[in-house]
N, C-alpha and C positions, 0 to 999 in steps of 0.2 A: 504494500500500500504506500502511495506517495504521502509523505508526512504533511505537506502543505500544497494546496493548489490556489493560485490567484487567477481569477477571471476578471478581465478588465473591459471597460467600455460596453457594458451589458445594457440592453433594453430589458427591464425586469417586469414580469408579471408575477407577483409574489403569492397569489392565491387568496389574499385578504383585502388588498386595497382595491378601490373602484377604478383607479387609473394606473397605467404602467408608469415606471420611472425610467428615465434615460441616463446614460453615462454612469451607471452603477458599477462599483468594484466589489467583488465578493471574494473573501478569503475563507478557505475551507481547511480545517485542521483535522486530519484523519477522516472520520466519517461524518463530521458535523460542520455546519455553517458557523464560522467564528465571528466574522465581521462583514456587514453589508452596509455600504456607505457610498455616497457620491464624492467623498473626499479621497485624495490619493492614498494608496496603501503601499508602504515600503515592503516589498516581498521578503520573507525570511530567506536565509541563505539556501535552504533546501527546497524552496518552492518551485513548482512547475507553473510557469506563467503562460496563460492563453489569452490572446487578444480576440474578443468576440464582437468587434465593431460590426455593426449592421445586422447582428443576429439577436434573437429574442430568447430569453431564458424563462422557463415556467416550471412549476412543481411537476414531479413525476405524476403521470396520469393513473387513474384507478379504473378498473372494470368491476363493478359491484355485483355482477351476476354472470358467472362463468361456469362451464362444465368442461374442464380440460380434457377429459378422457373421451369426449365425442369429437368427431372430425369435421363437423359442419357440412357434411355431404350426405351421409346415409341416415336411414331411419334410426331414431335414437333407441327405440325399444329393441330392434334387432341388434344394434351394437351392444347394448347393455346385456343382452341375453347370450350373445354368441361370441363376442370378442374375448380372446384369452387375456389373462392378466398382462402378459408380455406385450400383446398388441395394444391394449389400452394404455400401457405405460409408455410405449413408443409414441402414440398419439399425444399423450400428455406432454412429453418432453418436447415434441415439435411445436405444440401450441405455446408452451412456455417460452421457447426461443422467439417465436413470432411476436408474442406479446412484448417482450423487451425491445425488439426491433421497431415496434410502433410507438414506443415511449411509455408503455404501461409498466410501472415499477411495483404496483400493488394490486392484488385482486382478491375477490371473495369467490372461492370455488364452492358451489352449492350442490355438488354431489353427483357422482356416479359411483355407487358402492363406496369403498373406502379409498378410492384412488386419489382424491383430492388431498387427504391426509398424507398419503405416501408421497405425492408430488411435493407437498410442502416440506416434508422431511428430507427429500432428495435435494431440494434447493438449499435448505439450511445446511446440509452436510457438504455442499459444494459439488455434488455429483452431477447435477444438471443446472445450467444457467436458467434463471427465470425470475419472475417477479416475486415479491414478498407475498405469500399466500396465507389467507385466513380460510381455513377449510371447515366446512360443515360436516363432512363425512356424509354417509347416506341420509337422504331425507326420510323423515318419519311419515308414514301414511297409514291409513286404516287397512285392515286385512282386505286384500283385493282392490285397494284404492289406486288412484292415479299414481304412477311411478313406483308401484310395488316391485317392478322389474329392475329398478336401480337403487331401491331404498330398503328400509326396514319397516316391518309391519308391527303395529302395537294398537291395543284397544283398551278403553277404560282408563280412568285416572291413574290407578295404581300401575297398570301396564305401561303407561306413558312415562310416569315418573321413573320407573325402572329403566326404560329405554334411554331417557335423557342421561341418567347416571352412567349407563353403559357407554354411550357415545362420548361423554366427558372422559371416562376412563380410557377410551380408545384414542383420545387425542383431539376430539373436535373442538375447534375454537368458538363455534357458534352452533346453534341448533336450527335446523330448517324443518318445518312441517308442511305437508300438502293439505291445506285447509279446504280446498275446493277441488272438484274433479277437473281433469284437463279440459280446457275450453275448446280445443280443436281435435284432440285425439291423435292417433298415429296415422300418417298418410298411407301406410300400407295396411292398416287395420281400421278402415272407416267404420263409424257407428259405435265405437267402443265407449263413447261418453253418452250416458243416458239420463243424467240428472244434473241440475245446477244447485242442488241442496248442499249446504255445508257438510263437509266430510266428518268432522268431529262435533261433539257437543261442546257447548261453551265451558262446561265444567272440565272437560278433557283438555281444552286449550289452556285454561287457567292452571291446571296441574303442570303442563309443560312449562309455562312461563314461570311459575313459582319455583319449580325445581331448577330450571336453567339459571334463573337469576340468583338463586341460592348458591349455585356453583360458579358464578361469575361469567356466565355465557349469555349472550343476547339471543333472541328468538326472531327468526324471519319466517314469513308465511307466504307460500304460493297461494294467492287469493285473487280469483278472477271473476267473482260475481259480487254484486252489491251486498247481498245477505252475508256471504262469507267474509267479505271485508269488514263489515260492521261487527260481526261476531268476534273476530280475532282482535280487532282494535279494542273492543270493549273488554276483552280478556287480557289486554296488556302487552301484546306482541310489540317488538321494537321496530319492525319493518314489514311492509307489504311488497311482494314481488309481482310484477306485471301490472298492477293497478287495475282499476275498474271504475264503473260509474259510482261515485260516492254521494251519499245523501248528505244534507246539511248537518245532520246529527253526527254522522261519521267524521266529517271534516272538523267539526267542533271538538270532537274527542281526540282526533289526531293532533290538533293544535295544542290542546291541553296537555297531552301526554308526550309530545315531542316525537310522535311516530314518523318514520320515514316511508317514502314510496320510491321504488325503483321501477320505472315504467317499462323498460325493455322494448322499445319500438323497433329496433333493428331487425329482429327475427321476423316480425310481421311484414315489414317493408320489403326485405329481400326475398322472402318467400312469395309475396304477392307479385313481385316483378320478375323473379328468376326461378321460381319453384318448378316451372314446367321443364327446366333443364335437367332436373334430378328426379322427375317422375311424380311430383305432387299432383294429385288429380285436380281437374279444372274446378270442380265444385268447392274444394277446400281452398284453392287459390282465390276464388270469388269471395269466400267468407273472410279471408284475410284482407282483401281489398275493402270490403264493407267495414271491417274494424278500423281501417285506416282513414277512410274518406267519408264514412257516414256512421260515426260510432259514438254511442253514449260513453264508451270507455275513454276516448280521447277527450271529449268534452268534460268528463268527470275529473281527469287528471289535471287539465288546465284550470278547472274551477278550484281544485285543491291547491295548485301552485299559486293562483291569484290570491287565495286566502292566506297564504303564508306557510302552508305545509312543507316540511322538509323534503326535498327531492335530491336524490343522488343518481348517478349515471351507471347503468349496467346494460349489457347487450343480450343476455341469454346465449352467449357464445357456446358453440357446439351444437345448437339446434340447426336443422337443415338450412343451408345458405348463410350461416352466421359464423364466419371465421374470426380470429382475433382482430383483424383489421377493421371489423365492423364498428369499433368504438368511435372512430371519426365520423362514420355515417350516423351513429347515434347522436352525436353533437349537432349535426346538420338537422336531424329530425326534430330535436328540441326547438330549434329556431323555426322550422317549417310549421310545427303545430303550436307555436307560440307558448310553449311550456316555459321557455325563457325568452326574454325579449332583447337580449344583446349577447355578443360572444363572450364578454367578460363573465356574465352570470353562468353561462354554460361551462366555461373553464372552471369556475369555482365549484360547480356541481360535480365536476369530474376530479376535483382535487380536495379542497378544504372540506366541502360538504361530505364527500365520500369518506374521508378520513374520520370525520365525526361519526358517521354511521358505523364505521368499522370499530370505533372506540380507541383509535390510535392517533387522534389528532394532536396529542401532546408531543408526538414524535415526528410525524410526517404530514404531508398535505399542503403545507405552506412553506415558503422560503423565509425563515426567520433565524436569528442568532440562536444557537444551541440545538436546533433541530437537525435530524438526520438529512444528509445531503443527497436526497433523491431529486433529480431535476432533468429537464429536457432542454436541448438547444435546437432551435429551428432557424432556418435561413431567413425567413420572412415573418412579418408580424401576423400572428393568427387572429388578432383583433380586426384586421383589415379583411381577412378571408380565412375561415377555419380550415380550408383546404391546405393551408400552409403547415398544418400539423402532420400531414402525410410525410413519411420518409424523413424523420428527424436527422439533423446533422450529427448530433451526439446525444447519448443517453448516459446519465450517471446514476449509480445506485450505491448507497452507503459510501459516498465520496469517491467511488472508483468509476473510471470510464469503462462502460460495458458494451456500448454500441457506437461505432463511428461510421458515418456515411451509409447508414442502413444495414451494416453488418456487425455481428458480434465481434468484439475484440478478443482474439485468442489469448488464453491465459498461458503464462510461462510455466513449464514444469517446476515442481517444487524444488528440484535439485539444480535449477538454472542459476548461474552466477554470471555477473558482468565480465568476469575475468576468464571465463572458459575460452579455450582456443577454438 
């Protein structure tokens, strides 16, 4: 690790200010930001100095809804049931690399069996390069419920408490529940979704929330119907995945409790526009288009955002047509659907807000003195055009350069020395 890095002449988007700052100098010591100032900085003798004139620096991006072990091409149920652990691990490692190359330094993996936990462990051990991962492990569903083929089944308050304890024991950073049936079902198994009724009782959800919070874990809920969303918010979950049409009462509760929503537009959009290329039937493509262009769900999420509900950005990566690069598409869609009204807000939703949702905002998500030096360098200002976030010039994680000009920076072998012949 380089002891000190000095970045000069930076245009800085810090993740918290409403306006960027120009001509900023940033001194990094080890893995932390040490000094951020417009005043000149005398570099320490051991500093690596990089002039970033004309470039923009912003915090490392987050994807708050990922499934690393899915490839974004094939039916997710078939992959979950048929992929060997080795194949799933290879998909995970490839997706982890792609995420880093797009500027994502942290993500929440919301489950394909236990592979998210193993991917996190591999990244922490330095076996596979990838983002910082908060892993839910397998999602909890009712017996025979949506995602039973990639999750774990539990019923009744006592059974759910036991399952939460087991997942915490197995290393889950957060708990995910499947609170409503799948809204669209599997495109190779049409007709599998037969009801929109909430999957769990409210007492069951309260048991999950109580047990998870006692163990220091947050709870996020797959919730795609108004009734299901209201139930889980009333029961105290920390986040809703996918979002839905929200009643005024649900929005008031979310505001009171600080509940987050991760809308995941990307999967619907790409499937609606490109699903025919991978065999999604036309009737399901039309359903996705309706969700995007004539949808109470979109209106409900916008209503929640306008009221001040916490929004963080996630893509549902791994779902058909949804690769890691979908994150930038997600940012565009927030603007298109007016969930956020300017690029700065969108970037904050993908950085500071996402870190707050993950519960690690004391460490990452903004560029501040003392925080971990995760950041992205782009050639042009993303506030002028979010497309400038594609293909970052450089990506730094924990103070180390990990991506340069779109490619991973190869690590030196542990036995390498500068004096080797």
